[in-house]
N, C-alpha and C positions, 0 to 999 in steps of 0.2 A: 429790577428783576434780574437776578444773577444769571450768568452764563451757565448752561447745563453741560454735564459731561457728554462727549460725543456719543457714547453708547446709550445714554438715557434719552436725550432729545425730549425732555419735558416731564421730569418728576413732578408729582403733585405739589410738593413744597415750593417749587419754582413757578408754578402756574400763574398766569395773569389774573389779577383780581377783577372784580366788577368795576367798570369804568366809573371813577368818582367824579362828582361835579366840581370839585376843587374850590367850593365856595364856603365862606364862614358859616358856622352853625346858626340856624334861625334863633334869635334871642328868646322868643316866646317858648320854643321847644326846650332850649337850655334851662329856662326858668322852671318848667315843669319837671325836668329831670332833677334839677337841684332840690326842688321842694320835696321830691320823693326819696332823696338820698338817705334819709334817716330810717326808711322802712327796713325793718329787720326780718320780716317774714318772707318766705320764698313764694314765688309764683308757682302754682301747681303745674305739673306736666301737662302740656296742651294749652296752657293759658288760663288766667282767672276770668271771672264774669265780666269785668269792665272791658278787658281787652277783647274778649270774644264778642261782646255786644258791639263794640266799635267796629270790629271787622265785618260783622253782619251788616251794619249800616253802610259801610264803605261799599260792599258788594250790592246792596239793595239799590244804591244810587246809580249803579252801572247795569241795572237790569238783571242781576243775578241774585234773587232772593235766597237768604240763608237763615238758618236757625243756629243758636249757639251749640246745640248738640251735634251739629254737622260741621263744626269749625275746630281747627286745632292751630295753636301758635307754637313757634319754636325759635331758638336763637339763630335765625338765618335759614334761607331756603335749602342749603345743602343738608341740614339735619332732617328737614321734612322729606327730601328726596331719598335719603338713606332709609328713613322709616317706611316710606311708601314702597320702595323696592323690596325691602325685607318682608313687608306684609303681603305683597302681591305675588312674589316668586316669579320664576320663569326668566327668559331672556329679555333683554332691553333693546329697543330700537330708538335711534336718534337721527336727526337730520345730519347731512354733511354740507357745510360745517355746522357746528353747534356750540353753545356756551362751553367754555373750557372745563367747567367743573362737572358737567353732566356724566361723562364717561367714567371718570375716576371713582365716583361714589358707587357706581354699579360694580366696577371691578373690585373695589374694596370688599364687597360682599361675595365675590367669586362668581358674579353673573356675567355671562358673555354679553358684549355690546356690539350691535351691528349698525353701521352707518348707512343711511339711505340718501340717495341723491336728491337735491332740491332743484326746482325748475329755474330757468334763466332769470325770470323777473323778480324773484324774491327768495330769501332764505327762511329758515326757521320751521317751515312746514314741508314735509317730504312730498315729492311728486307721487301722486296716487298709484300710477302704474309701477313705478320703481318700488313703492311700498309693497304692493301685491307680489311682485317678483321676488323681493327679498324675503318676505314671509314664506313664500312657497319654497325657496331654496333652503332657508334655515330649517324648515320642517322636514324637507327631504333628507337633510343631513343629520336628523335626529334631535334638532333643537326644539325649544318650546317658547316661541315668542309670545309674550304676554303683556308687555308694557311699551307704549309709545310715548316718548317725551317730545313735545314740540313747543314752539313759541311764535305766536302770531306777530308780535312786535319783537324783533329778533336781536339778540346779541349772538354772534358778532357782526352780522351783515347790516344792521341798522335799517332793515326794510320791514314793511308790513305786508303780510300775505293777503292777496285779494280774496274776498269772500267766496268767489266761485271755486278757487283752488282749495280753500279750506274745506268747503262743503264736500268736494270730491274725495279729499283725503280722509275726512271724518267718516264718510260713507264706506270707503275701502277698509278703514280700521274697524268699523263696527261689523262689517261683513266677516272679518277674520277673528272676531271675538276679543280684540285688544282693549285693554283699559288705557285711557289717555290721561297724561298729566300735562296740563296747559300752564306753562310758566308765563305768567302775565306781569312780570316785574316791570316791564317797560311800557305798559299800556297807557300810562299817564304822561308819557314824554313824547307824544306825537308832535312833530314839527309843524304840521298844518292840520290841526284837529278838525277844522270845519270842512276840509277837502279830502280827508282820509277816512275810509270806512274800516273800522276795526270791529270784528265780531269774535266772541269767545267760542271755542268749541263746545263749551258747556251750554250755550244757547241752542246748539244743533243736536247734541247727543247728551241730554242732561243726566241720564242714568249711568253713563260710563266715563265721565270726565271729572277729574279732580283738578281744581284750579289752585295754583300756588302763586303767591305774591310776596316778593321780598321788598321790604320797605326801603331798602337801600336804593331802589330804582328811582324813586321820586320824593319820598316822604321823610326819610331819616338819614343821617350820616352813616356810612358803612361801619364806623366804629361803635355804633349802637345796634348790634345785630338783633333783628326781629323780622319774622315772616309769618304768614298765615296760610292755611290751606282750607279750601271749601270742598266738602265731600258731596257726592251725589245723594239724593234722597232715596229712601227705600231700604230694603233689608240688606242688599249687597253693600250699599254705602255705609250703613250702620256698622256692619261687620268690619269693613276696611278701616273706618274711623277708630273702632275699638282696638284693632291690631296696631294701628299707628301709635295710639296713645301708649300701648304696652311697650313699643320700641323706644319711644321718647322717654318713657319712665326708666327703662333699663339703661339708656344712655345718659340719664341725668340732664337731658336737653331741655332746660327750663329758661325762659326769658327772664333776665335779671329784673328785679322789682322796679328800680328806677327807670329802666329802659321800657318796661311794660307800661308805665305811666306815660312816658313820652310817646310810645307807639299808640296808645289809646287816644291821646290828644291829636296826633297827626292823622289817624284814621278817621276821626270825627270831622276833619277838614274845616276847621274854623278859618276865618278870613285871612289871618297871617300866613297860614299854611298854603292855602290856595293861591294867594298872591305870590308867595315865594316860588311855588312850583311853576306857575305861569311865567314868571320872570326868568327863572333858570332855564326853562325849556326854550323860550325865545332866544336867550343868549347862546345856548349851545347849538340851536338850529342855525343861527347866523354864522357861528364859527365853523360848524360842520360844512355848511354850504360853501364857505370860502375855501376851506381845505379841499373839498371835492373839486371845485373849479381848478385849483392849483394842480392836483395830481392828474386830472384828466387832460389839462392843457399840456402837460409834460409827456403825454402819451400812455400813461397808465390807465387801467380799467377800474371802474368802480360803479356800483349801483348808487343812484342818488340817495343820500341818507334821509330817512323818513321818521326816525325815532331814536331816542337814546342820546348818548354822548360819545359817539365814535363813528367811524366809517371803515369799510373793509376794502382794501386796495389790492388789485392784482397787477404786479409789475412784470408779468410775462412778456409784454411787448418790449420791455427794456432789458431782456435777459442778456443780450450781447454786451450791453454797456456794463451790466452788473458783473458779468464774467470777467471783465477787465479789472474789477476790484476784488476778485477772488470769491465772488458770491455765486453759488450754484444751487443752493437749496434754501428752504424757509428759515432754518436755524441760522445760517450764515447771513441771510437777509435781515433777520431780527437783530443780530449783532451789529451789522453794518449801519442800519438806520438808527438804532438806539445810540450808537456812537456819534453819528453825524447830527442827529436832531437833539440829543441830550434829553431824551424822554423814552419811556418804554414803547416798543413797537413789536408786540408779540407776533410771531410768525403763525401762518395758517395751520401748521402741523399741531399747534396747541389746541385747535378747535376741530380737529378731526380731518382736516384737509391733508392731501398728500404732501409728504416732505419735499418732493421735487417741485411742487407748485410755488411760485414766488408771490405769496400772498401775506399780507399783514393787516392787523387791526390797529388803526391810529385813533387815539382818544383826544377829545377836545379839551378836557380839563387842564392838561399841562400847558395849553396855549393861552390860558387866561391870566398868567402871571405867576410870580414866584412867592408872593407874600399875600397874607390875608387882605391887606390894604388894597393891593392891586386887583385882586379878585373881586372884592366888594365894590371897587370902582367900576368894574365891568357890569355889575348888576345895576348900578345907578345910572350909568351912561346911556343916553338915547342912541349913541353911535359907538358901540364898544369896539368895532373893528378899526376905528380911527384912533384909539388909545395907543400911545407909543409902545407900551409893553406888548400889547396884542399884535401891533404891526410888526414889531421885531420878531416875534415868534412865527407869524405867518410868512414874513420875508425869508426867515431861515428855512422854513418848509419849502418855499418856492425855489430858493437857491439850490437846495439839495436835489430836488426833482428836476429843475432845469439843467443842472449839471449832468444828470443822468440822461436827459433827453438829448443834450448836445453830444454826449459820448455815443449815444445810440446812432445819431446821424453820421458821426465820423465812422462808426463801425460799418454802417450800410454803404457809405460812399468814401472808401479809402482814397487818399490822394496818391 
């Protein structure tokens, strides 16, 4: 992730990508893609029958029944968010922090974006009182808030919002007449699925929630872009679905034929796919937990990671030590840690946090090794944290943070 110009601090082209799993492509999925490589016909805008049926089945198994005429597919979630924002109109509300790509797509359309604070225990879902206050303020200033984007299983914070918080926020949004887009890209990556309750806002407010799932979260490699949206039932949902299809058509945002075949296969969740997802989630959960212990032991702050392939770290307690290295904001922290760790460490300003806050998102994928062979070995090993290449990566992380902790102690207790 190249250094940005000081005056820019985060142009879209330099923004952090979705955290990759770093693992070799599932052979069965690769075989499906290869078998469809000779397809000459184009997928229709919004997805063909096989892909839409597979998406319906995927959501049905998660308690969110859908019909093909209420589903649309696109080459990645950003295309769907652009289409939804264009179709809905109005100002956009997002949590602080939020996924790095949420705000740019709205600004691309000339729509104001307003960040809403999240509670201490989790990210991804705004605090309901902060949401109400933000809506009131925006309207008082002549704005027209119409869309709230949220994520129960969150990037960047890797947390899962508790159902009671989600319910209060959904009620507040409904009372203000907002349409909700629920980004559920990470719902299948829960680190402790039997101990974590994840509810979709669509279960609570079925007539005002559109669910978006990017298959890069758990089912497909990011290089095979595919995502699906589930629209509410009823006249309003039908109209929104039609307008989104218009935008996707105008953009030429069609899923490539071979990728559509692979996406249909993955969404059907045959045994090879479910086994790979489960193994990948276990692996990343172990590595994330180890990284969490390391940064917290050094004096940094972080919420325990509950989903995804990353964790969000606040180095505010180490500000004095970082100042000694010329680090005073999130952009400088990003550069410093990326250089020390040899891996991307996007600063919190890329996710809507204040530039002055010393926060970064660390991903677990780069800790699994540098080659496909090393990463595949992580999948096969019953003790991946004991593999030499994983140990080296975690030891480097520990060394960098321990050095900062030692510097902080010397700062606090000068001799």
